[in-house]
VEXKERO-324199 format. One record per residue (C-alpha): residue number from 0; residue in one letter; chain; x, y, z. Coordinates in nm, 2 decimals. Each point is the difference from the previous one (the first is absolute). Example, Ala and Ser with C-alpha at 12.3 -4.5 7.8 and 13.67 -1.06 7.14 Angstrom:
% residues 2
   num   residu   chaine        x        y        z
     0        A        A     1.23    -0.45     0.78
     1        S        A     0.14     0.34    -0.07
This chain:
% residues 207
   num   residu   chaine        x        y        z
     0        M        A     0.01     0.00     0.00
     1        L        A     0.11     0.34    -0.09
     2        N        A     0.01     0.17     0.35
     3        K        A     0.33     0.19     0.01
     4        P        A     0.20     0.25    -0.22
     5        L        A     0.17    -0.18    -0.28
     6        T        A     0.34     0.05    -0.15
     7        T        A     0.06     0.05    -0.38
     8        G        A     0.11    -0.36    -0.03
     9        E        A    -0.31    -0.14     0.15
    10        V        A    -0.21     0.22    -0.21
    11        A        A     0.20    -0.11    -0.31
    12        R        A    -0.06    -0.37     0.08
    13        L        A    -0.38     0.07     0.06
    14        C        A    -0.02     0.20    -0.34
    15        H        A     0.21    -0.25    -0.21
    16        V        A     0.25     0.27    -0.08
    17        S        A     0.34     0.11     0.09
    18        A        A     0.10     0.22     0.28
    19        V        A     0.12     0.26    -0.25
    20        A        A    -0.34     0.01    -0.15
    21        I        A    -0.15     0.07     0.35
    22        W        A     0.26     0.28     0.05
    23        K        A    -0.10     0.16    -0.32
    24        W        A    -0.37    -0.02     0.09
    25        I        A     0.07     0.18     0.33
    26        K        A     0.22     0.26    -0.16
    27        K        A    -0.28     0.09    -0.26
    28        G        A    -0.25     0.02     0.28
    29        K        A    -0.20    -0.30    -0.12
    30        L        A     0.05    -0.20     0.30
    31        P        A    -0.03     0.19     0.34
    32        A        A     0.30    -0.07     0.23
    33        Y        A     0.18     0.16     0.28
    34        R        A     0.38     0.01     0.07
    35        L        A     0.16    -0.13     0.33
    36        P        A     0.31     0.21     0.15
    37        G        A     0.23    -0.26    -0.17
    38        G        A    -0.14     0.09    -0.34
    39        H        A    -0.20    -0.33    -0.06
    40        Y        A    -0.36     0.02    -0.11
    41        R        A    -0.30    -0.16     0.16
    42        I        A    -0.35    -0.05    -0.15
    43        E        A    -0.30    -0.02     0.20
    44        P        A    -0.23    -0.31    -0.07
    45        G        A    -0.30     0.21    -0.08
    46        S        A     0.20     0.21    -0.25
    47        L        A     0.13    -0.32    -0.18
    48        L        A    -0.36    -0.15    -0.02
    49        A        A    -0.15     0.33    -0.14
    50        F        A     0.29     0.03    -0.25
    51        A        A    -0.03    -0.36    -0.12
    52        K        A    -0.38     0.04    -0.04
    53        K        A     0.04     0.32    -0.19
    54        H        A     0.26    -0.15    -0.25
    55        N        A    -0.17    -0.34    -0.02
    56        I        A     0.30    -0.17     0.16
    57        T        A    -0.07    -0.35     0.16
    58        L        A     0.21    -0.04     0.31
    59        N        A     0.19    -0.33     0.05
    60        A        A    -0.18    -0.15     0.29
    61        D        A     0.26    -0.28     0.03
    62        L        A     0.26     0.27     0.09
    63        M        A    -0.17     0.18     0.26
    64        P        A     0.26     0.16     0.26
    65        G        A     0.06    -0.23     0.29
    66        G        A     0.21    -0.27    -0.18
    67        E        A     0.34     0.03     0.15
    68        R        A     0.32     0.05    -0.19
    69        R        A     0.33    -0.13     0.16
    70        I        A     0.32     0.19    -0.07
    71        L        A     0.35    -0.10     0.09
    72        V        A     0.26     0.26     0.05
    73        V        A     0.36    -0.12    -0.03
    74        D        A     0.28     0.23     0.09
    75        D        A     0.33    -0.02     0.20
    76        E        A    -0.06     0.35     0.14
    77        P        A    -0.26    -0.01     0.28
    78        T        A    -0.07     0.37    -0.04
    79        V        A    -0.11    -0.06    -0.37
    80        I        A    -0.22    -0.28     0.11
    81        E        A    -0.16     0.23     0.26
    82        I        A    -0.07     0.29    -0.22
    83        V        A    -0.11    -0.22    -0.29
    84        T        A    -0.24    -0.18     0.23
    85        R        A    -0.13     0.31     0.16
    86        A        A    -0.08     0.14    -0.36
    87        L        A    -0.17    -0.31    -0.11
    88        Q        A    -0.23    -0.01     0.32
    89        T        A    -0.18     0.32    -0.16
    90        L        A    -0.13    -0.21    -0.28
    91        G        A    -0.26    -0.17     0.21
    92        E        A    -0.07    -0.26     0.28
    93        H        A    -0.01    -0.27    -0.26
    94        I        A     0.38     0.02    -0.06
    95        I        A     0.18    -0.27     0.21
    96        L        A     0.37     0.07     0.04
    97        A        A     0.31    -0.21     0.09
    98        S        A     0.36     0.06    -0.02
    99        A        A     0.34    -0.17    -0.04
   100        T        A     0.36     0.14     0.02
   101        D        A     0.17    -0.25    -0.24
   102        G        A    -0.05    -0.21    -0.29
   103        F        A     0.00    -0.32     0.20
   104        E        A    -0.27     0.12     0.24
   105        A        A    -0.20     0.13    -0.31
   106        G        A     0.00    -0.35    -0.13
   107        L        A    -0.16    -0.14     0.31
   108        Q        A    -0.25     0.27     0.03
   109        M        A    -0.10    -0.06    -0.37
   110        A        A    -0.09    -0.35     0.08
   111        T        A    -0.20     0.07     0.31
   112        F        A    -0.13     0.34    -0.03
   113        R        A    -0.08    -0.03    -0.37
   114        P        A     0.00     0.37    -0.11
   115        H        A    -0.18     0.14    -0.30
   116        L        A     0.28     0.26    -0.03
   117        L        A     0.37    -0.01     0.09
   118        I        A     0.19     0.32     0.04
   119        L        A     0.35    -0.12    -0.03
   120        D        A     0.33     0.19     0.06
   121        L        A     0.26    -0.10    -0.27
   122        M        A     0.33    -0.01     0.21
   123        M        A    -0.02    -0.20     0.32
   124        P        A     0.23    -0.23     0.20
   125        Q        A    -0.02    -0.39    -0.06
   126        V        A    -0.25    -0.01    -0.28
   127        N        A    -0.05     0.30    -0.21
   128        G        A    -0.29     0.13    -0.17
   129        F        A     0.07    -0.14    -0.34
   130        E        A     0.01    -0.36     0.15
   131        V        A    -0.32     0.05     0.20
   132        C        A    -0.17     0.11    -0.31
   133        R        A     0.13    -0.28    -0.20
   134        R        A    -0.11    -0.26     0.25
   135        I        A    -0.34     0.14     0.01
   136        R        A    -0.06     0.00    -0.37
   137        E        A     0.13    -0.37    -0.01
   138        D        A    -0.25    -0.10     0.27
   139        P        A    -0.37    -0.06    -0.15
   140        A        A    -0.14     0.03     0.35
   141        L        A     0.14     0.35     0.03
   142        A        A    -0.02     0.11    -0.36
   143        H        A    -0.31     0.20     0.08
   144        A        A     0.18     0.26     0.20
   145        R        A     0.08     0.34    -0.15
   146        I        A     0.35     0.14     0.06
   147        L        A     0.10     0.36     0.05
   148        I        A     0.38     0.04     0.02
   149        I        A     0.14     0.31     0.19
   150        T        A     0.36     0.07    -0.04
   151        A        A     0.27     0.27     0.03
   152        F        A     0.20    -0.19    -0.27
   153        G        A    -0.22     0.08    -0.30
   154        S        A     0.26    -0.04    -0.27
   155        H        A    -0.13    -0.10    -0.35
   156        E        A     0.16    -0.34     0.04
   157        N        A    -0.18    -0.06     0.33
   158        L        A    -0.33     0.13    -0.12
   159        R        A     0.03    -0.22    -0.30
   160        R        A     0.08    -0.31     0.21
   161        I        A    -0.29     0.08     0.23
   162        L        A    -0.26    -0.02    -0.26
   163        E        A     0.15    -0.29    -0.18
   164        I        A    -0.02    -0.20     0.32
   165        G        A    -0.36     0.09     0.04
   166        A        A    -0.06     0.31     0.22
   167        D        A    -0.31     0.19    -0.08
   168        D        A     0.13     0.36     0.06
   169        F        A     0.28     0.17     0.18
   170        L        A     0.05     0.33     0.20
   171        H        A     0.32     0.18     0.06
   172        K        A     0.13     0.09     0.34
   173        P        A    -0.03     0.25     0.17
   174        L        A    -0.37    -0.09    -0.01
   175        D        A    -0.27     0.24    -0.09
   176        I        A    -0.29    -0.13     0.22
   177        D        A    -0.27     0.13    -0.23
   178        R        A     0.15    -0.19    -0.28
   179        L        A     0.04    -0.30     0.21
   180        T        A    -0.38    -0.02     0.10
   181        E        A    -0.10     0.08    -0.36
   182        K        A     0.20    -0.30    -0.13
   183        V        A    -0.12    -0.22     0.29
   184        E        A    -0.36     0.07    -0.09
   185        A        A     0.05    -0.05    -0.36
   186        L        A     0.17    -0.34     0.06
   187        L        A    -0.26    -0.11     0.25
   188        Y        A    -0.30     0.09    -0.20
   189        N        A     0.09     0.01    -0.37
   190        D        A     0.05    -0.31    -0.21
   191        A        A     0.33     0.14    -0.16
   192        T        A     0.24     0.29     0.08
   193        P        A     0.26     0.09    -0.25
   194        A        A     0.34     0.04     0.19
   195        R        A     0.14     0.33    -0.03
   196        A        A     0.28     0.19     0.19
   197        T        A    -0.05     0.27     0.25
   198        E        A     0.29     0.24     0.03
   199        P        A     0.14     0.08     0.33
   200        S        A    -0.16     0.31     0.14
   201        G        A     0.30     0.08     0.25
   202        E        A    -0.26    -0.03     0.28
   203        G        A    -0.15    -0.30     0.15
   204        V        A     0.07    -0.32     0.20
   205        G        A     0.29    -0.23    -0.03
   206        R        A     0.32    -0.03    -0.18
């Protein structure tokens, strides 16, 4: 049941469109929404229902908000994990979070936590992000998971390897939190998201 404000990702799933389309509807004033202090939009259920009725949009009843989405955050810097986790908590109560500080622990968490999305640091001790990504893509039981790489080592060669191994998208460190949440929503709720680089802003989190 629609009983609380919705994120743009949730509305995108309900309307069978991308989060970008929702953002454009909001910007054009077609879909009423309000903005949180952090910059994220929220849509009241009543506004969505009125919008859908006006534009003859059939909402996807099977994807009503409430289904949990599990995200595993893997980074050897506890500060990065803490700030990324805090940012993702703003996406809604249906977001369930877990974390790991190295690739070995990430492998164990993948088998037990079964995340929908893995946010994975590239350079870590013991087992690095390349190897974690490769193992996930070779395991049919884990192949459903989306993978977002975060890295301070965004050379052309590293980015090429990331995509060849099977990552869905990547984001440079220092992290831009708004871009992070945008990519997370796209990966969780869209069928496909083209990977593209995000240039370092000089401000953000991590190294």
